[in-house]
FIMARFI-75031 format. One record per residue: residue number from 0; residue in three letters; x, y, z of N, C-alpha, C in turn. Coordinates in steps of 0.2 Angstrom, whole numbers. Layout:
BEGIN
NODE   k   r   n.u   n.v   n.w  ca.u  ca.v  ca.w   c.u   c.v   c.w
NODE NUM ala     X     Y     Z     X     Y     Z     X     Y     Z
...
//
This chain:
BEGIN
NODE   k   r   n.u   n.v   n.w  ca.u  ca.v  ca.w   c.u   c.v   c.w
NODE   0 met   120   -19    28   113   -19    29   109   -23    25
NODE   1 lys   104   -27    28    99   -31    25    92   -30    27
NODE   2 leu    88   -30    21    81   -28    22    77   -35    21
NODE   3 val    72   -37    25    68   -42    23    61   -40    24
NODE   4 leu    57   -41    19    50   -39    19    45   -45    20
NODE   5 his    42   -45    25    37   -50    27    30   -48    24
NODE   6 asn    28   -51    19    22   -48    16    18   -54    12
NODE   7 tyr    13   -52     9     8   -56     5     6   -53    -1
NODE   8 trp     6   -57    -7     6   -54   -13    -1   -50   -14
NODE   9 arg    -6   -51   -11   -12   -48   -12   -14   -42    -7
NODE  10 ser   -10   -42    -2   -11   -37     3    -9   -30     0
NODE  11 ser   -14   -25     0   -13   -19    -3    -8   -15     1
NODE  12 ala    -7   -16     8    -2   -12    12     5   -15    10
NODE  13 ser     5   -21     9    12   -24     6    14   -21     0
NODE  14 his     9   -21    -5    10   -18   -11    13   -11   -11
NODE  15 arg    10    -7    -7    13     0    -6    20     0    -4
NODE  16 val    22    -4     0    29    -4     2    34    -7    -3
NODE  17 arg    31   -12    -7    35   -15   -13    36    -9   -18
NODE  18 ile    31    -5   -19    32     1   -24    38     5   -21
NODE  19 ala    37     7   -15    42    12   -12    49     9   -12
NODE  20 leu    50     3   -11    57    -1   -11    59    -1   -18
NODE  21 gly    55    -2   -23    57    -2   -30    59     5   -32
NODE  22 trp    55    10   -30    56    17   -33    63    19   -30
NODE  23 lys    65    17   -24    71    19   -21    77    14   -23
NODE  24 gln    75     9   -27    80     4   -29    84     1   -23
NODE  25 ile    80    -1   -18    83    -4   -12    82   -12   -13
NODE  26 pro    87   -16   -13    86   -23   -13    84   -25    -6
NODE  27 tyr    79   -31    -7    77   -34    -1    75   -41    -2
NODE  28 glu    74   -45     3    72   -52     3    65   -52     4
NODE  29 tyr    61   -56     0    54   -56     0    52   -63     4
NODE  30 val    49   -62     9    46   -68    13    39   -68    13
NODE  31 val    36   -73    12    29   -74    11    26   -75    18
NODE  32 val    20   -71    19    16   -73    25     9   -74    22
NODE  33 asn     7   -80    22     1   -81    18    -5   -80    23
NODE  34 ile    -9   -75    22   -14   -73    27   -20   -78    27
NODE  35 leu   -21   -81    21   -26   -85    20   -25   -92    24
NODE  36 lys   -19   -94    25   -17   -99    29   -15   -97    36
NODE  37 lys   -17   -91    38   -16   -88    45    -9   -88    47
NODE  38 asp    -4   -88    42     3   -87    44     4   -81    49
NODE  39 gln     0   -76    48     1   -70    52     0   -71    60
NODE  40 his    -3   -77    61    -5   -78    68     0   -83    71
NODE  41 ala     5   -85    68    10   -90    70    14   -86    75
NODE  42 thr    16   -89    80    20   -86    86    26   -82    83
NODE  43 ala    30   -85    79    36   -82    76    34   -75    73
NODE  44 phe    28   -75    69    27   -69    66    24   -64    71
NODE  45 leu    20   -66    76    17   -62    81    23   -58    85
NODE  46 glu    29   -61    85    34   -58    89    37   -52    84
NODE  47 lys    36   -52    78    38   -47    73    32   -42    73
NODE  48 asn    26   -44    73    20   -39    73    15   -41    77
NODE  49 pro    14   -39    83     9   -41    88     2   -40    85
NODE  50 met     1   -36    80    -6   -35    77    -7   -40    72
NODE  51 ala    -3   -45    70    -4   -50    66    -6   -47    59
NODE  52 gln    -2   -42    56    -4   -39    50     3   -39    46
NODE  53 val     2   -39    39     7   -37    35     6   -31    32
NODE  54 pro    12   -27    30    19   -30    30    22   -28    36
NODE  55 ala    28   -32    37    33   -30    42    40   -30    39
NODE  56 leu    44   -25    40    50   -24    37    55   -25    42
NODE  57 glu    59   -30    41    65   -32    46    71   -29    43
NODE  58 val    74   -25    47    80   -21    45    86   -24    50
NODE  59 thr    91   -27    47    97   -29    50   103   -25    49
NODE  60 glu   105   -21    53   111   -16    52   118   -20    51
NODE  61 asp   122   -17    49   129   -20    48   132   -22    54
NODE  62 asp   130   -19    60   133   -21    67   129   -27    70
NODE  63 gly   124   -29    66   120   -35    69   113   -33    72
NODE  64 arg   112   -26    74   106   -24    77   100   -25    72
NODE  65 val    95   -27    75    89   -28    71    83   -24    73
NODE  66 his    80   -21    68    74   -17    69    68   -20    66
NODE  67 met    62   -20    69    56   -22    66    52   -17    65
NODE  68 leu    50   -15    58    45   -10    57    39   -12    54
NODE  69 val    33    -9    57    27   -12    54    22    -6    52
NODE  70 gln    17    -7    49    12    -3    46    15     1    40
NODE  71 ser    12     1    35    15     3    28    17    10    28
NODE  72 leu    13    15    31    15    22    30    21    23    35
NODE  73 pro    22    21    41    28    22    44    34    19    41
NODE  74 ile    33    13    38    38    10    34    41    14    28
NODE  75 ile    36    17    25    38    21    19    41    27    21
NODE  76 glu    39    30    27    42    36    30    49    34    32
NODE  77 tyr    50    29    35    57    26    37    62    26    30
NODE  78 leu    59    23    25    63    22    19    65    29    16
NODE  79 glu    60    34    17    61    40    14    67    44    18
NODE  80 glu    67    43    24    72    47    28    79    43    28
NODE  81 arg    78    36    28    85    33    28    88    33    21
NODE  82 phe    84    33    16    86    33     9    83    39     5
NODE  83 pro    86    45     6    83    51     3    84    51    -4
NODE  84 glu    88    47    -7    88    48   -15    82    45   -18
NODE  85 arg    80    48   -23    74    47   -27    68    48   -22
NODE  86 pro    67    54   -20    62    55   -15    55    54   -17
NODE  87 leu    51    52   -12    44    51   -13    40    57    -9
NODE  88 leu    43    62    -7    39    68    -5    42    74    -8
NODE  89 pro    37    79   -10    39    85   -13    43    89    -8
NODE  90 lys    46    95   -10    50    99    -5    45   104    -1
NODE  91 ser    40   106    -4    35   110     0    32   107     6
NODE  92 leu    32   110    12    29   107    18    21   107    17
NODE  93 glu    18   111    13    11   111    12     9   105     8
NODE  94 leu    13   104     2    12    98    -2    14    91     1
NODE  95 arg    18    92     6    20    85    10    14    84    14
NODE  96 ala    11    89    17     5    87    21    -1    85    17
NODE  97 arg    -2    88    10    -7    85     6    -6    78     4
NODE  98 val     1    76     3     2    69     1     0    65     7
NODE  99 arg     2    66    13     0    62    18    -8    62    19
NODE 100 ala   -11    67    18   -18    67    19   -21    62    13
NODE 101 leu   -19    62     7   -21    58     2   -20    51     4
NODE 102 cys   -14    49     7   -13    43    10   -18    40    15
NODE 103 glu   -20    45    19   -24    43    25   -31    42    22
NODE 104 ile   -33    45    17   -40    43    14   -40    36    12
NODE 105 val   -35    33    10   -34    26     8   -33    22    15
NODE 106 asn   -28    24    18   -25    21    24   -31    20    30
NODE 107 ser   -34    25    31   -39    25    37   -46    25    34
NODE 108 gly   -48    27    28   -55    28    26   -57    22    22
NODE 109 ile   -52    18    19   -55    13    14   -52     6    16
NODE 110 gln   -45     6    17   -42    -1    17   -44    -5    23
NODE 111 pro   -44    -2    29   -46    -6    35   -53    -9    34
NODE 112 leu   -57    -6    30   -64    -8    29   -65   -14    24
NODE 113 gln   -60   -15    20   -60   -20    15   -55   -26    17
NODE 114 asn   -52   -25    23   -48   -31    26   -51   -37    26
NODE 115 leu   -48   -43    26   -51   -49    26   -54   -50    33
NODE 116 ser   -50   -48    38   -53   -49    45   -59   -45    46
NODE 117 thr   -60   -39    43   -66   -35    43   -72   -39    40
NODE 118 thr   -71   -41    33   -76   -44    29   -78   -50    32
NODE 119 lys   -74   -54    36   -76   -60    39   -81   -59    45
NODE 120 gln   -80   -53    48   -84   -51    53   -91   -49    51
NODE 121 val   -91   -46    45   -97   -44    42  -101   -50    40
NODE 122 val   -98   -55    37  -102   -61    35  -104   -65    42
NODE 123 ala  -100   -65    47  -102   -68    53  -108   -65    56
NODE 124 leu  -109   -58    55  -115   -55    58  -121   -55    53
NODE 125 gly  -120   -58    47  -126   -59    43  -126   -54    37
NODE 126 gly  -120   -50    36  -120   -45    31  -117   -47    24
NODE 127 asp  -118   -43    19  -116   -45    13  -109   -41    12
NODE 128 glu  -103   -45    12   -97   -42    12   -95   -38     5
NODE 129 ala   -98   -40     0   -97   -36    -6  -100   -29    -6
NODE 130 val  -107   -29    -4  -110   -23    -3  -106   -18     2
NODE 131 trp  -104   -21     8  -101   -18    13   -94   -15    10
NODE 132 thr   -90   -19     7   -84   -16     4   -85   -11    -1
NODE 133 gln   -89   -13    -6   -89    -8   -12   -91    -1   -10
NODE 134 gly   -96     0    -5   -98     6    -3   -92    10     0
NODE 135 phe   -88     8     4   -82    11     6   -77    13     1
NODE 136 ile   -76     8    -4   -71    10    -9   -74    15   -14
NODE 137 val   -81    15   -15   -83    20   -20   -83    27   -17
NODE 138 ser   -85    28   -10   -85    34    -7   -78    37    -6
NODE 139 gly   -73    32    -4   -66    34    -3   -63    36    -9
NODE 140 leu   -64    33   -15   -60    35   -21   -63    41   -24
NODE 141 ala   -70    42   -23   -73    49   -24   -69    55   -20
NODE 142 ala   -68    53   -14   -65    58   -10   -58    59   -12
NODE 143 phe   -54    54   -14   -47    54   -16   -47    59   -22
NODE 144 glu   -51    57   -27   -51    61   -33   -53    68   -32
NODE 145 arg   -57    70   -28   -59    77   -27   -53    80   -24
NODE 146 ala   -49    77   -19   -43    80   -16   -38    81   -21
NODE 147 thr   -37    76   -25   -32    76   -30   -33    81   -36
NODE 148 asn   -39    83   -37   -40    89   -42   -36    95   -40
NODE 149 asp   -35    96   -34   -31   102   -32   -23   101   -33
NODE 150 thr   -21    95   -33   -14    94   -33   -11    91   -38
NODE 151 ala   -15    87   -43   -12    83   -48    -8    87   -53
NODE 152 gly    -3    83   -55     1    85   -61     1    78   -65
NODE 153 lys     7    76   -67     7    69   -70     5    64   -65
NODE 154 phe     6    65   -58     5    61   -53     0    64   -48
NODE 155 cys    -1    61   -42    -6    63   -38    -5    70   -35
NODE 156 val     2    71   -34     4    78   -31    10    80   -35
NODE 157 gly     9    84   -41    14    86   -45    16    81   -50
NODE 158 asp    22    82   -53    24    78   -58    29    73   -57
NODE 159 ala    30    71   -50    34    65   -48    30    61   -43
NODE 160 pro    31    54   -43    28    50   -39    29    52   -31
NODE 161 thr    24    51   -27    25    52   -20    21    46   -17
NODE 162 tyr    21    47   -10    18    42    -6    11    41    -9
NODE 163 ala     8    46   -11     0    46   -13     0    41   -18
NODE 164 asp     4    41   -23     4    36   -29     5    29   -26
NODE 165 cys     9    28   -21    11    22   -19     4    19   -15
NODE 166 phe     0    23   -13    -6    21   -10   -12    20   -15
NODE 167 leu   -12    25   -20   -18    25   -25   -17    18   -29
NODE 168 val   -12    17   -32   -11    11   -36   -14     4   -33
NODE 169 pro   -11     3   -27   -14    -3   -24   -22    -3   -23
NODE 170 gln   -24     3   -21   -31     4   -20   -35     3   -26
NODE 171 leu   -33     5   -32   -37     4   -38   -36    -4   -40
NODE 172 thr   -31    -7   -38   -30   -14   -39   -36   -18   -35
NODE 173 ser   -36   -16   -29   -41   -19   -24   -48   -17   -27
NODE 174 ala   -49   -11   -29   -56    -9   -31   -58   -14   -37
NODE 175 arg   -54   -15   -42   -56   -20   -47   -57   -27   -44
NODE 176 arg   -53   -29   -39   -54   -36   -37   -61   -36   -33
NODE 177 phe   -63   -31   -30   -70   -31   -27   -76   -29   -31
NODE 178 gly   -74   -28   -38   -80   -27   -42   -82   -20   -43
NODE 179 val   -78   -15   -41   -80    -8   -41   -79    -5   -48
NODE 180 asp   -84    -2   -50   -84     2   -57   -79     8   -56
NODE 181 ile   -73     8   -58   -69    14   -57   -68    18   -64
NODE 182 thr   -72    17   -69   -72    20   -75   -73    27   -75
NODE 183 arg   -77    29   -69   -79    36   -68   -73    41   -66
NODE 184 his   -67    37   -64   -62    41   -61   -56    42   -66
NODE 185 ala   -58    46   -71   -53    47   -77   -46    50   -74
NODE 186 leu   -47    55   -69   -40    58   -67   -36    52   -64
NODE 187 leu   -39    48   -59   -35    43   -56   -33    38   -60
NODE 188 leu   -37    36   -65   -34    31   -70   -29    33   -74
NODE 189 gly   -29    40   -76   -23    43   -80   -17    42   -76
NODE 190 ile   -17    44   -69   -11    44   -65    -9    37   -64
NODE 191 glu   -14    32   -63   -12    25   -63    -8    23   -69
NODE 192 glu   -10    25   -75    -7    23   -81     0    25   -81
NODE 193 arg     1    31   -79     8    34   -79    12    30   -74
NODE 194 cys     9    29   -68    13    25   -63    15    18   -66
NODE 195 met    11    15   -69    12     8   -71    17     8   -77
NODE 196 ala    19    13   -80    24    14   -85    31    14   -82
NODE 197 leu    31    14   -75    37    14   -72    39     8   -69
NODE 198 pro    45     5   -69    46    -2   -67    45    -3   -59
NODE 199 ala    46     2   -55    44     1   -48    37     0   -47
NODE 200 phe    33     2   -51    26     1   -50    24    -6   -53
NODE 201 ala    26    -6   -59    24   -13   -63    27   -19   -59
NODE 202 asn    33   -19   -57    36   -25   -54    33   -26   -47
NODE 203 ala    30   -21   -44    27   -22   -37    20   -25   -38
NODE 204 ser    17   -26   -44    10   -28   -45     9   -35   -41
NODE 205 pro     4   -36   -38     2   -43   -35     4   -49   -39
NODE 206 asp     2   -48   -46     3   -54   -50    10   -55   -52
NODE 207 lys    14   -51   -50    21   -52   -52    25   -55   -46
NODE 208 gln    22   -56   -40    25   -58   -34    26   -66   -34
NODE 209 pro    31   -69   -31    32   -76   -31    27   -80   -28
NODE 210 asp    23   -77   -23    17   -81   -20    11   -80   -24
NODE 211 ala    10   -76   -29     4   -75   -33     1   -81   -35
NODE 212 val    -6   -81   -34   -10   -87   -36   -13   -85   -43
NODE 213 lys   -11   -88   -48   -13   -87   -55   -20   -89   -56
//
């Protein structure tokens, strides 16, 4: 079996999947899709993901069959089910639902609104991309922290990393890049610090990737 991750160093969605692959200690090939150069719109990549987005996980089975998986949450769900060792979900059904709900605060409530394609449209319509982006990040992180108050241990849900941590850490990275003051989120920053002490999180950081712009 061979895994190829088509991704971009600064993409927060790609960042999530890199964390999950690292946590589960799954080897993979890193393929750069430079979204600033519009590599995602190339015909070859559109065949992999018609939405022209990263990440895309290409799975080649031992018998030669190839599966193309897209969207970060379904990719992480696939990894969890295919490679159950070092789980990223708690055993409790209720807590699993809480993990997924936290992911969706980021996945649906923040990240699409900070995407390059979105901010370009904001500018084209005469808006201020910084003001637009910051507002959604501020309100989204506040909601994430309120929800996490009920579930947090050392990590977002309990005392082991879950999908929620895979989503939180990249979002905090993006928040800093967009100039958002996150110092008010002591709970989230404490979780992030514990995550970043783990190799899977540290090694997945954007600045550690081969295509990172220093």
